[in-house]
C-alpha positions, 0 to 999 in steps of 0.5 A: 222316446218312450210311450207315455201311455205305457208309463205308470201315473204313480209308482211305489209303496203308498206308505212311503207317499200317501199323497201319490197313493191319493192321486192314483186312486183319484185317476180310477173312477169306475171300471175293469182293473187287473189284480196281480201277485207273484210267488217265488214259483209263479205269477197269479192274475184276475180281473175284477170290476169291483175295485174301490178305495177303502181308507188313505190311512192305512192305504187300503183298497177293496175288490170283491170276488165271486166263486162259483 
């Protein structure tokens, strides 16, 4: 049996299922999030505490980065 805590609440492309995107955003009130991406050679990640929803159509989120 799989641990449900490790399973995503929603998954997939928000363009394919806008309601799933909205439900997912509704589960995130505030706090720290991890942002990841990858290239063919490497994976990258960072944490941010400024994550917020911008728009449901088009599907957009925002995080602010401060570089010193």
